C-alpha positions in Angstrom: 3.6 -3.0 5.3 5.2 -5.7 2.9 7.0 -3.2 1.1 9.1 -1.8 0.0 10.8 -1.9 3.4 10.6 1.8 5.2 14.0 3.6 4.1 15.2 1.3 1.8 16.4 1.9 -2.0 14.0 0.3 -4.7 14.3 0.2 -8.6 12.4 2.9 -10.0 9.0 1.9 -11.0 9.1 -0.5 -7.2 6.0 -2.7 -5.8 4.1 -1.6 -3.0 2.4 -4.1 -0.6 0.9 -4.1 2.6 -1.5 -6.6 4.5 -4.8 -5.7 6.5 -7.2 -7.0 8.5 -10.2 -6.4 10.4 -12.2 -8.1 13.5 -14.9 -7.8 10.5 -15.0 -7.8 6.6 -12.4 -5.0 4.9 -15.3 -3.0 3.2 -12.3 -0.7 1.4 -8.6 -0.3 0.7 -6.2 1.6 -1.1 -3.2 2.4 -1.7 -0.8 6.1 -2.9 2.6 6.8 -3.8 3.7 10.2 -3.4 -0.1 11.5 -3.2 -1.0 9.4 -6.5 -3.3 6.5 -6.5 -1.6 3.0 -7.4 -4.1 0.7 -9.3 -3.8 -1.7 -6.0 -4.6 -5.8 -6.6 -5.3 -8.0 -4.2 -6.9 -11.0 -2.3 -7.5 -12.6 1.0 -7.8 -15.9 2.9 -10.7 -14.6 4.1 -13.1 -11.3 3.6 -11.5 -9.8 6.6 -8.0 -10.3 5.5 -6.0 -8.8 2.3 -3.1 -8.7 0.8 -2.9 -5.1 -1.8 0.2 -4.6 -3.4 0.4 -2.4 -7.2 2.7 -0.1 -8.9 3.3 3.3 -9.8 1.9 4.0 -13.9 5.5 5.5 -14.3 9.0 5.5 -13.3 9.9 7.8 -9.5 12.0 10.7 -10.2 15.2 9.6 -7.7 15.4 11.0 -4.4 12.6 9.9 -1.2 9.0 8.9 -1.6 6.2 8.3 0.9 3.3 5.6 0.5 0.3 5.3 2.4 -1.7 2.2 2.5 -5.3 2.7 3.4 -7.7 -0.2 5.1 -11.7 -0.1 6.6 -14.7 -2.5 7.7 -18.0 -0.6 8.1 -16.6 1.1 11.3 -13.6 1.2 11.6 -10.3 2.2 9.1 -6.4 2.7 9.6 -3.5 4.2 7.8 0.2 4.1 7.5 2.3 5.8 5.8 6.1 5.1 4.8 9.2 6.5 3.0 11.3 4.4 0.7 14.2 5.9 -1.8 14.8 5.5 -5.3 
């Protein structure tokens, strides 16, 4: 998790970001906020390591929000979820 920091208070349209690494090349990544996929941008130093980031298309309502980050290689996958507040 690169941001927002879990539990932090952020702007209504926050940038959400994570880093993912694998022992083999990454095959897929995704990012969601409150169950809505965030169009992600990203890059990496190698095909095995990437930074993915994006922002919701509209302002989030005040309250607690859930971000989920996902990444996979051809044979393994992982996901992490965290909350932040607006």
